[in-house]
C-alpha positions in Angstrom: -1.3 -7.3 6.3 -2.3 -8.9 3.0 0.2 -9.8 0.2 1.1 -7.1 -2.3 -2.1 -6.2 -4.2 -2.0 -4.0 -7.3 -5.8 -4.1 -8.0 -5.9 -0.4 -7.0 -3.5 0.6 -9.7 -5.1 -0.6 -12.9 -8.7 -1.8 -13.7 -9.2 -5.6 -13.7 -8.2 -7.1 -17.0 -11.6 -8.8 -17.7 -13.3 -5.3 -17.6 -10.8 -3.8 -20.0 -11.1 -6.7 -22.4 -14.9 -6.4 -22.5 -14.7 -2.6 -23.0 -12.2 -3.1 -25.9 -14.3 -5.9 -27.5 -17.4 -3.8 -27.5 -15.6 -0.8 -29.1 -14.0 -3.1 -31.7 -17.3 -4.5 -32.8 -18.8 -1.0 -33.1 -15.7 0.3 -35.1 -16.1 -2.7 -37.5 -19.8 -2.2 -37.9 -20.8 -5.5 -36.5 -23.2 -6.4 -33.7 -21.5 -5.8 -30.3 -20.9 -8.7 -28.0 -23.4 -9.1 -25.2 -22.5 -7.3 -22.0 -21.1 -9.7 -19.4 -19.2 -8.0 -16.6 -20.2 -4.4 -17.4 -23.8 -3.1 -17.0 -25.4 -2.6 -20.4 -25.4 1.0 -21.6 -27.3 2.5 -24.5 -25.1 2.5 -27.7 -27.7 3.7 -30.2 -27.3 7.1 -31.8 -24.0 7.8 -30.0 -20.6 8.7 -31.4 -17.6 6.5 -30.6 -16.3 9.2 -28.2 -19.6 9.2 -26.3 -19.6 5.4 -26.1 -16.0 5.3 -24.9 -16.9 7.8 -22.1 -19.9 5.7 -21.1 -17.9 2.5 -21.1 -15.0 4.1 -19.1 -17.5 5.2 -16.5 -19.0 1.7 -16.3 -15.5 0.2 -16.0 -14.9 2.6 -13.1 -18.1 1.6 -11.3 -17.5 -2.1 -11.6 -13.9 -1.7 -10.6 -14.9 0.1 -7.4 -17.5 -2.6 -6.6 -14.8 -5.3 -6.8 -12.4 -3.2 -4.7 -15.1 -2.7 -2.0 -16.3 -6.2 -1.9 -13.8 -8.7 -3.2 -10.2 -7.4 -3.7 -7.8 -7.4 -0.8 -9.2 -7.7 2.7 -6.6 -5.3 4.2 -8.5 -2.5 5.9 -5.4 -0.3 6.1 -4.8 -0.2 2.4 -8.5 0.5 1.8 -8.4 3.3 4.3 -5.5 4.8 2.3 -7.2 4.1 -1.1 -11.0 4.1 -0.5 -11.7 5.1 -4.1 -9.7 3.4 -6.9 -10.8 5.8 -9.7 -10.2 9.2 -8.3 -7.5 11.5 -6.7 -6.6 8.8 -4.1 -4.7 7.1 -6.9 -2.2 10.0 -6.6 -1.1 8.5 -3.3 0.6 5.5 -4.9 1.3 6.7 -8.4 5.1 6.7 -8.1 6.7 3.7 -6.3 8.8 4.5 -3.3 10.7 2.3 -0.8 9.3 4.1 2.2 5.8 4.5 0.8 5.6 0.7 0.1 6.4 -0.1 3.7 3.9 2.4 4.9 1.2 0.6 2.9 2.3 -3.0 3.5 3.7 -2.8 7.1 6.8 -4.7 6.2 9.5 -2.4 7.5 11.1 -1.0 10.6 8.1 -1.5 12.8 8.7 -3.1 16.2 5.9 -5.7 15.7 7.3 -6.8 12.3 10.9 -6.9 13.4 9.9 -8.9 16.4 7.9 -11.3 14.3 10.8 -12.1 12.0 13.2 -12.5 14.8 15.1 -9.2 14.5 14.1 -7.8 17.9 13.5 -9.4 21.3 10.4 -7.3 22.0 7.8 -5.5 19.8 7.4 -2.5 22.0 7.3 1.1 20.8 9.7 3.6 22.4 6.6 5.6 23.6 5.7 2.7 25.9 3.0 1.0 23.8 3.2 -2.8 24.0 3.2 -3.3 20.3 4.6 -0.9 17.7 2.4 -1.8 14.8 1.9 0.1 11.5 -1.4 1.6 12.7 0.0 2.6 16.0 2.9 4.5 14.4 0.9 6.3 11.8 -2.4 6.8 13.6 -1.7 7.0 17.4 1.9 7.4 18.5 2.8 11.0 19.7 6.4 10.4 18.6 5.2 10.5 14.9 2.5 13.1 15.1 4.3 15.9 13.2 2.6 16.3 9.8 0.0 13.6 10.6 -3.2 14.1 8.7 -6.3 15.0 10.8 -8.5 13.2 8.4 -7.2 10.4 6.1 -10.2 10.3 3.8 -11.4 13.8 3.2 -10.1 17.3 3.3 -6.4 16.7 2.7 -4.4 16.6 -0.5 -3.1 13.1 -1.3 0.4 14.5 -1.7 0.4 15.7 1.9 -0.6 12.2 3.1 2.1 10.7 0.9 4.7 13.1 2.3 3.7 12.1 5.9 3.9 8.4 5.2 7.4 8.7 3.5 8.8 11.0 6.2 7.5 8.9 9.1 8.9 5.6 7.7 12.2 7.2 7.0 12.2 8.4 10.6 11.6 4.8 11.8 14.6 3.6 9.7 16.8 6.4 11.2 15.8 5.3 14.7 16.4 1.7 13.8 19.9 2.5 12.6 20.6 4.2 15.9 19.4 1.3 17.9 21.6 -1.0 15.8 24.6 1.0 16.9 23.6 0.8 20.6 22.6 -2.8 20.5 19.2 -2.0 22.2 16.5 -4.7 21.9 18.7 -6.8 19.5 18.4 -10.5 18.9 21.9 -11.9 19.6 21.7 -15.6 19.6 19.9 -18.7 18.3 17.8 -19.1 21.4 16.0 -15.8 20.9 15.1 -16.5 17.2 11.7 -17.9 16.1 12.2 -21.4 14.7 15.7 -21.6 16.1 17.3 -19.9 13.0 20.8 -18.5 13.4 20.9 -14.7 13.4 23.9 -12.5 13.3 24.1 -9.6 15.8 22.8 -6.5 14.1 24.8 -3.4 13.8 28.1 -5.0 12.8 27.7 -5.3 9.0 26.0 -1.9 8.3 23.4 -3.7 6.1 19.6 -3.2 6.2 17.6 -4.9 8.9 15.4 -6.3 6.1 18.3 -8.1 4.4 17.8 -6.0 1.3 21.1 -4.1 1.3 21.7 -0.5 2.3 18.6 1.6 2.9 17.8 3.7 -0.2 17.3 7.4 0.1 13.9 9.0 -0.1 12.7 10.7 -3.3 
């Protein structure tokens, strides 16, 4: 997974600056600055409102090109948000603890917990050798309830959002139960990557992520 990337949330700053600079020149009655990042659009015999609409459309086009070709190499995020300027933005409009983990893969997934030394093995309870983000959300029969048939077309974004949040919350609930039973827990220094000391989980009642008690879903 890539680092947190917010380039799907707001247009790149250099596109917004150029848009505003062009509008400022027109409003002041001076010659507009040359187009640099945006493709030139015809400004003659158009109202300010029409020019704003044209520039907004051009910002959207250039933003999409950058998202497709340059921003964030994470294929999972781009699968969730293939278009930065349309309804897919509804998916990530309101931040949520569980939704963030569904996007970034930093949560109660076996592969992640194993990688950071919180589990002895990365297996999924279904028997799969590696409980990755993609396995949980796309393949595993344990989490198929409410799973979208098509992640790109034909389903409302709020339904996808609901499935992601519900599934990650289910993972956390299962993780809490495993903490109580001590299954697949790292118990001593010898099992931890880098030889770091780990405290047996399930004794303190704190989050496996070291971020305090798990928040509730909204």
